[in-house]
C-alpha positions as CSV (number, residue, x, y, z in Angstrom):
1,M,30.1,-33.5,52.7
2,Y,28.2,-36.7,53.6
3,A,24.5,-36.9,54.1
4,P,23.2,-38.5,57.4
5,R,22.3,-41.7,55.6
6,D,25.8,-41.9,54.2
7,L,27.4,-41.6,57.7
8,L,25.3,-44.4,59.1
9,P,27.6,-47.3,57.8
10,H,30.7,-45.5,59.1
11,L,29.1,-45.0,62.5
12,R,28.2,-48.7,62.6
13,A,31.8,-49.7,61.8
14,F,33.2,-47.3,64.3
15,A,30.8,-48.6,67.0
16,G,31.8,-52.2,66.1
17,A,35.5,-51.4,66.5
18,I,34.9,-49.7,69.9
19,G,33.0,-52.8,71.0
20,V,35.9,-55.2,70.0
21,H,38.4,-53.0,71.9
22,V,36.2,-52.9,75.0
23,L,35.8,-56.7,74.9
24,M,39.6,-57.2,74.6
25,A,40.2,-54.8,77.5
26,A,37.6,-56.7,79.6
27,L,39.4,-60.0,78.9
28,V,42.7,-58.6,79.9
29,V,41.3,-57.3,83.1
30,L,39.6,-60.6,83.8
31,G,42.9,-62.4,83.2
32,T,44.9,-60.3,85.5
33,I,42.2,-59.7,88.2
34,N,44.3,-61.4,90.8
35,W,47.5,-59.6,89.8
36,Q,48.5,-57.2,92.5
37,P,51.5,-55.1,91.3
38,F,51.2,-52.9,94.3
39,R,51.0,-55.5,97.1
40,E,52.3,-54.6,100.4
41,R,55.9,-55.4,100.9
42,Q,56.2,-58.6,102.9
43,P,59.1,-59.2,105.1
44,V,61.7,-61.1,103.2
45,G,62.2,-64.4,104.6
46,L,63.3,-67.7,103.7
47,T,59.8,-68.8,102.8
48,I,59.4,-69.2,99.0
49,E,55.8,-69.1,97.6
50,A,55.1,-70.7,94.3
51,V,52.4,-69.1,92.0
52,I,50.8,-71.4,89.6
53,V,49.5,-69.7,86.4
54,D,46.7,-71.4,84.5
55,T,47.9,-71.0,81.0
56,G,45.0,-72.9,79.6
57,E,42.5,-70.4,80.9
58,I,44.6,-67.6,79.4
59,R,44.8,-69.5,76.1
60,R,41.0,-70.1,76.2
61,Q,40.4,-66.4,76.9
62,R,42.7,-65.4,74.2
63,E,41.0,-67.7,71.7
64,E,37.6,-66.4,72.8
65,A,38.8,-62.9,72.3
66,H,40.3,-63.9,68.9
67,R,37.0,-65.6,68.0
68,A,35.1,-62.5,69.2
69,Q,37.5,-60.3,67.1
70,E,37.0,-62.5,64.1
71,M,33.3,-62.5,64.6
72,E,33.3,-58.8,64.9
73,E,35.5,-58.5,61.8
74,R,33.2,-60.9,59.9
75,R,30.2,-58.9,61.2
76,R,32.0,-55.7,60.2
77,A,32.9,-57.2,56.8
78,R,29.3,-58.4,56.4
79,N,28.1,-54.9,57.3
80,E,30.6,-53.3,55.0
81,E,29.5,-55.7,52.2
82,L,25.9,-54.9,53.0
83,E,26.8,-51.2,53.0
84,R,28.6,-51.7,49.7
85,Q,25.6,-53.5,48.3
86,R,23.4,-50.8,49.6
87,Q,25.7,-48.2,48.2
88,R,25.8,-50.1,44.9
89,E,22.1,-50.3,45.0
90,L,21.9,-46.6,45.8
91,E,24.3,-45.8,43.1
92,R,22.4,-48.1,40.7
93,K,19.2,-46.3,41.7
94,Q,21.0,-42.9,41.3
95,E,22.3,-44.1,38.0
96,E,18.9,-45.2,37.0
97,E,17.5,-41.9,38.2
98,R,20.2,-40.1,36.3
99,R,19.4,-42.1,33.2
100,Q,15.8,-41.4,33.7
101,R,16.6,-37.7,34.1
102,Q,18.7,-37.9,31.0
103,L,16.0,-39.7,29.1
104,E,13.5,-37.1,30.4
105,E,15.8,-34.3,29.4
106,Q,16.3,-36.0,26.1
107,R,12.6,-36.3,25.6
108,K,12.2,-32.7,26.6
109,L,14.9,-31.7,24.2
110,E,13.3,-33.8,21.5
111,A,9.9,-32.3,22.3
112,Q,11.4,-28.8,22.2
113,D,13.1,-29.7,18.9
114,R,9.8,-30.9,17.5
115,L,8.1,-27.8,18.8
116,Q,10.9,-25.7,17.3
117,Q,10.6,-27.5,14.0
118,L,6.8,-27.1,14.0
119,R,7.2,-23.4,14.9
120,L,9.8,-23.0,12.2
121,Q,7.6,-24.9,9.7
122,R,4.6,-22.8,10.7
123,E,6.7,-19.6,10.4
124,R,8.0,-20.8,7.1
125,K,4.4,-21.4,5.9
126,L,3.3,-18.1,7.2
127,E,6.2,-16.4,5.5
128,E,5.5,-18.3,2.3
129,E,1.8,-17.2,2.5
130,R,2.9,-13.6,3.2
131,Q,5.2,-13.7,0.3
132,R,2.4,-15.2,-1.9
133,Q,0.1,-12.4,-0.8
134,V,2.8,-9.8,-1.4
135,R,3.3,-11.2,-4.9
136,E,-0.4,-11.2,-5.5
137,L,-0.7,-7.7,-4.2
138,E,2.2,-6.7,-6.4
139,Q,0.6,-8.3,-9.4
140,I,-2.7,-6.5,-8.6
141,R,-0.8,-3.2,-8.2
142,E,1.0,-3.8,-11.5
143,Q,-2.2,-4.7,-13.2
144,R,-3.8,-1.6,-11.8
145,E,-0.9,0.6,-12.8
146,A,-1.0,-1.0,-16.3
147,A,-4.7,-0.4,-16.5
148,E,-4.2,3.2,-15.2
149,R,-1.4,3.7,-17.8
150,Q,-3.7,2.3,-20.5
151,R,-6.5,4.5,-19.3
152,R,-4.3,7.5,-19.4
153,Q,-3.0,6.5,-22.8
154,E,-6.6,6.1,-24.0
155,E,-7.5,9.4,-22.5
156,E,-4.5,11.0,-24.1
157,R,-5.3,9.4,-27.4
158,L,-8.9,10.5,-27.1
159,K,-7.7,14.0,-26.3
160,Q,-5.5,13.9,-29.3
161,I,-8.3,12.6,-31.5
162,E,-10.7,15.3,-30.0
163,A,-8.0,17.9,-30.5
164,L,-7.5,16.8,-34.1
165,R,-11.3,16.8,-34.6
166,E,-11.5,20.2,-33.0
167,R,-8.8,21.5,-35.3
168,E,-10.5,19.9,-38.2
169,R,-13.8,21.5,-37.1
170,Q,-12.1,24.8,-36.6
171,E,-10.4,24.5,-40.0
172,E,-13.7,23.5,-41.6
173,L,-15.4,26.3,-39.8
174,R,-12.7,28.7,-40.9
175,R,-13.0,27.4,-44.5
176,Q,-16.8,27.7,-44.2
177,Q,-16.5,31.2,-42.8
178,Q,-14.0,32.1,-45.4
179,A,-16.2,30.6,-48.1
180,E,-19.2,32.4,-46.6
181,A,-17.2,35.6,-46.4
182,E,-16.1,35.2,-50.0
183,A,-19.6,34.3,-50.9
184,Q,-20.9,37.3,-49.1
185,Q,-18.3,39.5,-50.7
186,F,-19.1,38.0,-54.0
187,R,-22.8,38.4,-53.3
188,A,-22.2,41.9,-51.9
189,G,-20.3,42.7,-55.1
190,Q,-23.1,41.2,-57.1
191,M,-25.7,43.0,-55.0
192,A,-23.8,46.3,-55.3
193,T,-23.6,45.7,-59.0
194,L,-27.2,44.7,-59.1
195,A,-28.1,47.8,-57.0
196,D,-26.2,50.0,-59.3
197,N,-27.9,48.4,-62.2
198,Y,-31.3,48.8,-60.4
199,H,-30.7,52.6,-59.8
200,A,-29.5,52.9,-63.4
201,A,-32.7,51.2,-64.6
202,I,-34.8,53.6,-62.5
203,Q,-32.8,56.5,-63.8
204,S,-33.3,55.3,-67.3
205,V,-37.0,54.8,-66.9
206,V,-37.6,58.2,-65.2
207,T,-35.3,60.0,-67.7
208,Q,-37.3,58.4,-70.6
209,N,-40.6,59.5,-69.0
210,W,-39.3,63.0,-68.2
211,L,-40.6,65.9,-70.3
212,R,-37.8,68.4,-69.8
213,P,-39.1,71.9,-69.3
214,P,-37.3,74.8,-70.9
215,T,-36.0,76.0,-67.6
216,A,-34.1,72.8,-66.8
217,Q,-30.4,73.3,-67.0
218,P,-27.6,70.7,-67.3
219,G,-26.0,69.7,-63.9
220,L,-29.4,69.1,-62.4
221,R,-29.4,67.1,-59.2
222,C,-32.6,66.3,-57.3
223,T,-33.1,63.8,-54.5
224,L,-36.4,62.0,-54.5
225,K,-38.0,59.7,-51.9
226,I,-40.1,57.1,-53.7
227,V,-42.5,54.6,-52.0
228,Q,-43.4,51.5,-53.9
229,I,-44.8,48.0,-53.5
230,P,-43.4,44.7,-54.7
231,G,-43.8,44.7,-58.5
232,G,-42.5,48.3,-58.7
233,E,-45.8,50.1,-58.5
234,V,-45.2,53.6,-57.3
235,I,-47.3,54.7,-54.3
236,S,-45.9,58.2,-53.9
237,A,-42.9,60.3,-54.9
238,A,-41.6,63.6,-53.4
239,I,-38.6,65.9,-53.4
240,A,-36.8,64.8,-50.2
241,G,-33.5,66.5,-50.3
242,R,-31.4,68.9,-52.2
243,C,-32.7,69.9,-55.7
244,N,-31.1,72.7,-57.8
245,G,-34.1,72.8,-60.3
246,D,-36.9,75.3,-60.3
247,E,-40.4,74.5,-59.4
248,A,-41.4,73.5,-63.0
249,T,-38.4,71.2,-63.2
250,R,-39.3,69.6,-59.9
251,R,-42.9,69.0,-61.0
252,S,-41.7,67.5,-64.2
253,I,-39.4,65.1,-62.5
254,L,-42.2,63.9,-60.1
255,A,-44.5,63.6,-63.1
256,A,-41.9,61.4,-64.9
257,V,-41.7,59.1,-61.9
258,E,-45.5,58.7,-61.7
259,R,-46.1,58.6,-65.4
260,G,-44.8,55.1,-65.9
261,G,-47.0,53.8,-63.1
262,A,-44.3,51.2,-62.1
263,L,-40.5,51.2,-61.7
264,P,-38.3,48.3,-62.8
265,Y,-38.7,45.2,-60.5
266,R,-38.3,41.9,-62.4
267,G,-34.7,40.8,-62.0
268,F,-34.1,43.2,-59.1
269,E,-36.0,41.4,-56.4
270,D,-32.9,40.9,-54.2
271,V,-32.2,44.6,-54.1
272,F,-35.8,45.8,-54.0
273,E,-36.6,48.4,-51.4
274,R,-40.0,49.6,-50.5
275,E,-38.7,53.1,-49.8
276,I,-35.8,54.4,-51.9
277,D,-33.9,57.6,-52.1
278,F,-33.3,58.3,-55.8
279,I,-31.2,61.0,-57.2
280,F,-32.3,62.3,-60.5
281,I,-29.4,63.5,-62.7
282,Y,-29.4,65.6,-65.8
283,D,-26.1,66.7,-67.4
284,G,-27.5,67.8,-70.8
285,D,-28.1,66.0,-74.0
């Protein structure tokens, strides 16, 4: 479909052709203006009329028509050439515009490519930076985990050391307790032996000081409560429990305790008691 400006050359050529044909028709009419094909029929007679045709005029008219046609053709050719030139110029301009559009499109594509490259480069740098940060975070995490493992290992080692020390303390405490228990048992044994010896010494001293009355019989058992002070000095003595002796025997036993003035003390300090329950025994000589 042609644009209005594209139809203009064709309209001009068409108008030129119409003009040539109209001019030719006018020349023919002018050349035959006196021709009367439909003249009234004249009576036929013996009169002969001669018609003289001016062939020069016709030739001249034909030449003028031919020149007019050639001029029109030259004009039309010139117009066509001008139209072709205009068309070529238009095509050249269109081609130039097309090239300009192509160049513009090329520049746009190149600009888009550059922007795409810059964007890809920026994204690559961002990705590299992200990866670097991820690696750093991973290293930090690994370091923290390693530090945490080391801390737990240290804590476990400290717990083991503390547990070992605690076992050693417990073992040492058990050994100490056992030693103390053994020492206490040994001391208790010693004290029991010493206490037995202490009571035997008192029995010996009181027996030596006892003046046996005639009424005293073997199998005598009298429990005495003796109050003394450090050094063995007797403060008081009294029958404090069962006694199977008579009154004279009882008085003699109390007198034997008080006669010495002091009971054994030196060497028995650890088993000394201020108040003691002493059982006097007599089973005969």
